[in-house]
VOGUTI-566579 format. One record per residue: residue number from 0; x, z, y of N, C-alpha, C in turn. Coordinates in steps of 0.05 Angstrom, whole numbers. Atoms other than C-alpha are relative to their C-alpha. Layout:
residues N
FISE,NUM,X,Z,Y,X,Z,Y,X,Z,Y .
...
This chain:
residues 257
FISE,0,-21,16,12,-393,-101,288,18,-12,22 .
FISE,1,-19,10,-20,-330,-122,326,5,-30,-2 .
FISE,2,-7,28,4,-325,-192,297,28,-4,-9 .
FISE,3,-28,3,9,-253,-178,277,0,-2,-31 .
FISE,4,-4,0,29,-227,-192,206,0,29,-10 .
FISE,5,1,-27,11,-237,-133,160,9,1,-29 .
FISE,6,-7,-2,28,-211,-107,95,-25,-1,-17 .
FISE,7,23,3,18,-257,-122,36,-6,27,-11 .
FISE,8,9,-26,10,-298,-62,14,-17,-3,-26 .
FISE,9,16,3,23,-341,-92,-41,17,-7,-24 .
FISE,10,-17,4,24,-309,-88,-110,-8,-27,-13 .
FISE,11,5,25,13,-302,-155,-145,20,-3,-23 .
FISE,12,-17,3,24,-266,-184,-206,20,-23,3 .
FISE,13,-19,23,-3,-221,-238,-176,27,6,-12 .
FISE,14,-26,-6,11,-159,-201,-198,3,-6,-30 .
FISE,15,-1,6,28,-177,-213,-270,10,-28,-6 .
FISE,16,-8,27,4,-161,-286,-261,23,-9,18 .
FISE,17,-21,7,-19,-110,-286,-204,15,24,9 .
FISE,18,-16,-23,-7,-54,-236,-197,14,-4,27 .
FISE,19,-13,1,-26,-3,-229,-140,10,-28,7 .
FISE,20,-6,28,-4,23,-300,-149,18,-5,24 .
FISE,21,-18,2,-24,83,-296,-101,8,-28,6 .
FISE,22,-9,27,-6,110,-366,-109,-23,-19,8 .
FISE,23,23,16,-6,42,-397,-108,-10,6,29 .
FISE,24,8,-7,-27,26,-358,-44,18,-14,20 .
FISE,25,-18,13,-18,88,-385,-11,-6,-30,2 .
FISE,26,7,28,0,69,-456,-31,-26,-4,16 .
FISE,27,25,3,-15,0,-445,-1,6,2,30 .
FISE,28,-7,-2,-28,29,-421,65,13,-26,10 .
FISE,29,-15,24,-9,75,-481,69,-17,-25,2 .
FISE,30,15,25,1,23,-533,52,-27,0,14 .
FISE,31,27,-2,-11,-41,-507,83,-1,-4,30 .
FISE,32,0,4,-29,-19,-521,155,-15,-26,7 .
FISE,33,12,26,-6,-45,-592,151,-25,-4,-17 .
FISE,34,24,5,15,-118,-601,131,-2,-30,-9 .
FISE,35,18,-18,14,-155,-618,89,14,15,-23 .
FISE,36,-11,-15,22,-138,-563,40,-21,0,-23 .
FISE,37,19,4,23,-174,-585,-24,15,3,-26 .
FISE,38,-13,-3,26,-161,-573,-97,11,-27,-9 .
FISE,39,-10,26,8,-154,-648,-108,26,-7,13 .
FISE,40,-25,6,-14,-101,-654,-55,23,18,-10 .
FISE,41,-21,-18,10,-63,-592,-78,9,-8,-28 .
FISE,42,-6,8,27,-66,-617,-149,17,-26,0 .
FISE,43,-15,26,0,-42,-688,-133,27,2,13 .
FISE,44,-26,-4,-14,14,-663,-88,17,22,-14 .
FISE,45,-15,-19,15,37,-611,-139,8,25,16 .
FISE,46,-6,-24,-16,32,-552,-91,9,23,-18 .
FISE,47,-5,-22,18,32,-504,-150,13,-9,-26 .
FISE,48,-13,10,24,73,-545,-199,-20,-15,-17 .
FISE,49,16,16,19,41,-574,-261,-25,15,-10 .
FISE,50,25,-15,8,-21,-529,-261,-24,-19,-1 .
FISE,51,24,16,3,-88,-557,-282,-17,0,25 .
FISE,52,18,1,-24,-140,-577,-230,-18,25,1 .
FISE,53,16,-25,-2,-186,-518,-249,17,24,9 .
FISE,54,-17,-22,-8,-127,-470,-241,7,-2,29 .
FISE,55,-6,4,-28,-109,-500,-174,-24,8,17 .
FISE,56,24,-7,-14,-181,-493,-151,-4,31,1 .
FISE,57,2,-29,1,-181,-420,-173,20,13,19 .
FISE,58,-20,-11,-18,-116,-406,-135,-9,-3,29 .
FISE,59,9,4,-28,-144,-437,-71,-22,19,7 .
FISE,60,22,-19,-6,-207,-395,-76,11,28,6 .
FISE,61,-11,-26,-4,-166,-332,-82,17,1,26 .
FISE,62,-18,0,-24,-116,-351,-27,-17,-1,25 .
FISE,63,18,0,-23,-173,-366,21,-10,29,6 .
FISE,64,10,-28,-3,-199,-295,9,23,18,9 .
FISE,65,-23,-17,-6,-129,-266,15,12,-5,27 .
FISE,66,-15,7,-24,-100,-304,74,-18,-13,22 .
FISE,67,17,13,-20,-152,-348,109,-18,20,14 .
FISE,68,17,-21,-12,-195,-286,120,14,15,22 .
FISE,69,-16,-13,-20,-139,-260,164,17,-21,15 .
FISE,70,-13,24,-11,-123,-321,207,25,5,16 .
FISE,71,-24,-6,-16,-73,-288,253,24,3,-19 .
FISE,72,-22,-3,20,-31,-269,192,7,-26,-13 .
FISE,73,-6,26,13,-38,-337,158,16,-18,19 .
FISE,74,-14,17,-19,-16,-373,222,30,7,2 .
FISE,75,-28,-9,0,48,-331,223,14,-7,-25 .
FISE,76,-13,6,26,62,-340,149,6,-30,-3 .
FISE,77,-4,29,2,54,-415,155,25,-9,15 .
FISE,78,-22,8,-18,109,-417,208,24,19,-3 .
FISE,79,-21,-20,4,157,-367,177,18,-11,-23 .
FISE,80,-14,12,22,205,-411,136,22,17,-12 .
FISE,81,-22,-16,11,260,-359,128,-9,27,-11 .
FISE,82,11,-24,12,215,-307,97,13,6,-27 .
FISE,83,-16,-6,24,258,-272,45,-18,12,-22 .
FISE,84,16,-8,23,235,-250,-24,-11,28,3 .
FISE,85,10,-28,-3,230,-175,-7,-24,0,19 .
FISE,86,22,1,-19,185,-192,52,-24,-14,-12 .
FISE,87,22,13,13,143,-241,12,-14,19,-20 .
FISE,88,12,-18,20,133,-188,-41,-18,20,13 .
FISE,89,17,-21,-12,107,-133,5,-23,-12,16 .
FISE,90,22,13,-15,67,-181,49,-22,-10,-18 .
FISE,91,20,8,19,34,-212,-11,-16,24,-12 .
FISE,92,12,-25,9,20,-142,-37,-21,10,20 .
FISE,93,19,-11,-21,-12,-120,29,-25,-18,2 .
FISE,94,23,18,-2,-56,-182,32,-18,3,-25 .
FISE,95,16,-6,23,-79,-169,-39,-15,26,4 .
FISE,96,14,-25,-6,-95,-98,-18,-23,-5,19 .
FISE,97,21,6,-20,-135,-124,42,-24,-13,-13 .
FISE,98,22,16,12,-176,-170,-2,-12,11,-25 .
FISE,99,10,-11,25,-186,-126,-63,0,31,1 .
FISE,100,2,-29,-3,-211,-54,-56,9,16,-24 .
FISE,101,-9,-15,24,-196,-35,-128,31,1,-1 .
FISE,102,-29,0,-1,-123,-57,-122,10,18,23 .
FISE,103,-7,-17,-23,-120,-22,-54,-1,30,-8 .
FISE,104,3,-28,9,-145,43,-84,21,7,-21 .
FISE,105,-19,-5,21,-99,37,-144,28,3,11 .
FISE,106,-28,-1,-10,-35,23,-106,3,18,25 .
FISE,107,-2,-16,-25,-51,61,-41,-8,29,-3 .
FISE,108,8,-28,4,-80,125,-70,8,10,-27 .
FISE,109,-5,-10,28,-76,131,-146,30,2,-6 .
FISE,110,-28,-1,7,-3,112,-155,16,19,17 .
FISE,111,-14,-20,-16,23,153,-95,-6,29,-9 .
FISE,112,7,-27,10,-15,214,-121,13,5,-27 .
FISE,113,-12,-3,26,10,202,-191,30,5,3 .
FISE,114,-28,-3,-4,81,197,-165,8,28,8 .
FISE,115,-5,-27,-9,76,266,-134,2,20,-24 .
FISE,116,1,-18,23,64,297,-202,18,-9,-23 .
FISE,117,-17,11,21,98,251,-252,4,-29,7 .
FISE,118,-6,27,-11,133,187,-228,0,-22,-21 .
FISE,119,3,21,20,108,143,-285,-30,-2,-6 .
FISE,120,28,4,6,43,115,-310,-2,-15,-27 .
FISE,121,6,14,24,14,91,-376,-26,-16,3 .
FISE,122,23,17,-2,-37,37,-387,-26,16,-7 .
FISE,123,24,-15,8,-86,85,-421,-11,17,24 .
FISE,124,9,-16,-23,-87,129,-358,-13,-19,21 .
FISE,125,12,19,-20,-102,67,-315,-27,-9,-10 .
FISE,126,26,7,11,-158,47,-362,-20,22,6 .
FISE,127,18,-22,-7,-188,116,-352,-7,0,30 .
FISE,128,4,0,-29,-179,111,-277,-20,-23,8 .
FISE,129,18,22,-6,-213,43,-275,-29,7,-6 .
FISE,130,27,-8,8,-273,71,-312,-12,20,20 .
FISE,131,10,-19,-20,-278,127,-260,-8,-13,26 .
FISE,132,7,13,-25,-284,77,-204,-28,-12,0 .
FISE,133,27,11,1,-350,50,-229,-12,8,-27 .
FISE,134,11,-9,26,-380,93,-285,-23,-18,-9 .
FISE,135,21,17,12,-421,48,-330,0,-29,10 .
FISE,136,1,27,-11,-403,-14,-290,13,-21,-18 .
FISE,137,-14,19,17,-354,-46,-339,2,10,-28 .
FISE,138,-5,-7,28,-346,-49,-414,29,9,-3 .
FISE,139,-27,-8,5,-284,-20,-445,19,-24,0 .
FISE,140,-17,24,0,-256,-90,-455,7,-8,28 .
FISE,141,-5,7,-28,-263,-104,-381,18,20,13 .
FISE,142,-18,-21,-12,-231,-37,-362,29,-5,-9 .
FISE,143,-27,5,11,-172,-53,-407,13,-24,15 .
FISE,144,-10,24,-13,-166,-122,-375,8,6,29 .
FISE,145,-6,-8,-27,-169,-92,-305,26,16,1 .
FISE,146,-24,-16,0,-116,-41,-322,25,-17,-4 .
FISE,147,-23,18,4,-69,-95,-348,6,-16,25 .
FISE,148,-4,16,-24,-80,-138,-286,10,17,23 .
FISE,149,-9,-17,-21,-71,-80,-238,30,7,-4 .
FISE,150,-28,-7,6,-6,-60,-272,18,-24,3 .
FISE,151,-16,25,-4,19,-132,-273,5,-5,29 .
FISE,152,-3,4,-28,6,-140,-199,18,21,13 .
FISE,153,-17,-21,-10,38,-73,-184,29,-4,-8 .
FISE,154,-28,6,9,99,-94,-225,12,-22,17 .
FISE,155,-10,22,-17,106,-159,-186,6,10,28 .
FISE,156,-3,-11,-27,99,-119,-121,24,19,1 .
FISE,157,-22,-18,0,156,-73,-143,-8,29,0 .
FISE,158,10,-28,1,113,-10,-150,3,12,-27 .
FISE,159,-4,-8,28,121,-7,-225,23,-15,-11 .
FISE,160,-25,13,6,189,-21,-254,2,-15,-26 .
FISE,161,0,14,26,173,-44,-325,-28,-7,-7 .
FISE,162,26,8,9,116,-75,-363,-7,14,-26 .
FISE,163,6,-16,24,119,-25,-421,-3,29,6 .
FISE,164,4,-29,-3,95,46,-426,24,16,-10 .
FISE,165,10,-8,-26,115,93,-398,13,-16,23 .
FISE,166,-10,18,-21,123,54,-333,8,16,24 .
FISE,167,-9,-16,-23,166,87,-280,-10,-12,26 .
FISE,168,10,9,-26,139,83,-209,24,-2,20 .
FISE,169,-21,5,-20,181,58,-151,-12,-9,26 .
FISE,170,9,11,-25,176,37,-79,18,-24,5 .
FISE,171,-17,24,-6,199,-34,-61,13,2,27 .
FISE,172,-11,1,-27,245,-47,-2,-20,-13,19 .
FISE,173,18,11,-21,207,-61,62,17,-8,24 .
FISE,174,-16,8,-23,247,-103,111,-15,5,27 .
FISE,175,12,-6,-26,236,-88,185,-21,-20,9 .
FISE,176,19,21,-9,202,-155,200,-26,2,-16 .
FISE,177,25,-3,16,153,-144,142,-16,23,10 .
FISE,178,14,-24,-10,136,-75,169,-13,-6,27 .
FISE,179,11,7,-26,126,-102,239,-24,-19,-4 .
FISE,180,22,18,6,82,-158,210,-25,16,-7 .
FISE,181,23,-15,9,37,-107,176,-12,16,24 .
FISE,182,10,-16,-22,31,-62,238,-15,-17,20 .
FISE,183,14,17,-19,13,-119,284,-25,-13,-12 .
FISE,184,23,11,14,-34,-149,232,-23,21,0 .
FISE,185,21,-20,1,-71,-83,224,-13,6,27 .
FISE,186,13,-3,-27,-82,-79,299,-23,-19,3 .
FISE,187,21,20,-4,-127,-140,291,-20,0,-23 .
FISE,188,17,-1,24,-163,-118,227,-15,27,0 .
FISE,189,16,-25,5,-219,-68,214,7,11,-27 .
FISE,190,-8,-13,25,-195,-19,161,-4,30,1 .
FISE,191,4,-29,1,-205,52,138,27,13,3 .
FISE,192,-26,-14,-5,-151,100,162,9,-6,28 .
FISE,193,-12,4,-26,-104,96,221,25,-18,-3 .
FISE,194,-24,17,2,-44,53,238,23,14,-14 .
FISE,195,-22,-15,12,2,109,213,-8,14,-26 .
FISE,196,9,-14,25,-40,136,155,-20,-19,-13 .
FISE,197,18,20,13,-69,82,110,12,-7,-28 .
FISE,198,-10,7,27,-63,56,38,22,-21,0 .
FISE,199,-20,21,-1,-19,-2,60,28,12,2 .
FISE,200,-26,-13,-3,38,41,84,5,20,-23 .
FISE,201,-3,-20,21,26,95,32,9,-13,-26 .
FISE,202,-6,14,26,32,44,-25,30,-6,-2 .
FISE,203,-28,6,1,104,29,-6,17,24,9 .
FISE,204,-15,-25,-5,124,101,8,6,6,29 .
FISE,205,-5,-4,-28,122,98,84,-21,19,11 .
FISE,206,17,-21,-10,91,164,104,18,22,12 .
FISE,207,-15,-23,-11,112,226,143,25,-6,14 .
FISE,208,-25,4,-15,183,233,169,14,-27,-6 .
FISE,209,-13,26,6,207,170,133,-13,-22,16 .
FISE,210,13,20,-16,155,128,168,8,4,29 .
FISE,211,-9,-5,-28,172,161,235,27,-12,5 .
FISE,212,-27,10,-4,245,144,226,1,-31,0 .
FISE,213,1,29,0,229,71,209,-12,-10,26 .
FISE,214,13,9,-24,183,64,269,19,3,24 .
FISE,215,-18,-4,-23,235,92,317,21,-21,1 .
FISE,216,-22,19,1,285,40,295,-10,-29,6 .
FISE,217,10,27,-5,239,-20,309,2,-8,29 .
FISE,218,-1,11,-27,248,-64,370,-27,-10,10 .
FISE,219,26,12,-7,177,-92,368,-20,20,10 .
FISE,220,18,-21,-11,146,-25,388,17,24,6 .
FISE,221,-13,-25,-7,164,42,416,-17,23,-11 .
FISE,222,14,-22,13,145,104,376,11,26,8 .
FISE,223,-8,-28,-7,146,176,399,-19,19,-13 .
FISE,224,17,-21,11,120,238,365,10,27,10 .
FISE,225,-6,-27,-8,117,308,393,-22,18,-11 .
FISE,226,20,-16,13,81,356,347,-21,-19,-12 .
FISE,227,22,17,9,13,325,333,-6,-23,18 .
FISE,228,5,21,-20,17,279,393,18,-24,-7 .
FISE,229,-14,25,6,36,207,377,-4,-20,22 .
FISE,230,2,21,-20,52,153,427,12,-26,-12 .
FISE,231,-8,25,11,57,81,406,-4,-22,21 .
FISE,232,1,21,-20,74,25,455,9,-26,-13 .
FISE,233,-5,26,13,72,-48,433,16,-18,19 .
FISE,234,-16,18,-16,125,-96,458,-13,-28,4 .
FISE,235,13,26,-2,80,-156,446,-31,3,-1 .
FISE,236,29,-3,-2,6,-169,458,-14,-2,-26 .
FISE,237,13,3,26,-10,-189,387,20,-11,-20 .
FISE,238,-17,9,22,18,-214,321,12,-27,7 .
FISE,239,-10,27,-7,24,-286,346,23,1,20 .
FISE,240,-21,-2,-21,64,-265,407,26,11,-12 .
FISE,241,-24,-10,13,112,-224,364,14,-22,-16 .
FISE,242,-12,21,16,122,-282,316,13,-22,17 .
FISE,243,-11,21,-18,134,-331,373,27,9,11 .
FISE,244,-24,-11,-12,188,-285,401,21,7,-20 .
FISE,245,-18,-8,20,220,-269,335,21,-21,-5 .
FISE,246,-20,21,5,287,-305,327,2,-7,-29 .
FISE,247,-3,9,28,296,-346,264,26,10,-11 .
FISE,248,-25,-10,12,347,-318,216,18,-23,-5 .
FISE,249,-19,21,7,411,-358,206,-4,-8,-29 .
FISE,250,5,10,27,410,-401,144,15,16,-21 .
FISE,251,-16,-15,20,463,-357,110,-8,29,-1 .
FISE,252,6,-29,-1,431,-290,128,-25,6,-17 .
FISE,253,23,-10,13,379,-248,94,3,1,-30 .
FISE,254,0,-2,29,360,-236,22,-3,-27,-13 .
FISE,255,4,25,13,361,-291,-29,-29,-8,-1 .
FISE,256,27,10,1,299,-334,-28,-10,-3,-28 .
């Protein structure tokens, strides 16, 4: 064991109670810089609006699994005030993938494969897929609930464009800074696959020539490919160093928050 953070591999049911939660995630990043981070404090300070104390406690439990488990990433997110909506969407999606193997398989393998044959999905097909991930593990009611939650999270992430069948599949925009964040984060995480071939990039359509073109345009690394030979040079030692060197966006620039 390397001691590095790792993607979660044991299937769990946290998604059934906590979806992608983009705005709540941003509130967590903003407020978790100063300890103690407790449900009572988050509740009394209205981190997540007028949510009940049990709901606040549930959010904190999930966010610790999603973000605290990857401290280099959380430290950057806590100090990234100009993070735009498109970046928050894909970064939140990637952290959910890291912390939930069922969501990772759904968005990083099942949906891309589905897209190659028919760029839409129905809930019944997802219910069947969920059952195939653990034959006999869940009742039909739980499979249906999982399917609904997976589709809801994928919709928030921009991978599914509607909440009604048939649901067209799409790829969300991936800003350059968000892509660099993922690549530098994955350098510090144990995960299945390689830096250029993994469910995180595949889930947002960054594979093959399209990925190569995006990588060549980045300033934070140098990418070269000649046949099967790939050369990747990093401009910064780690994610923290990149974030420290990254210039803050002007207040009027970027996508709407």
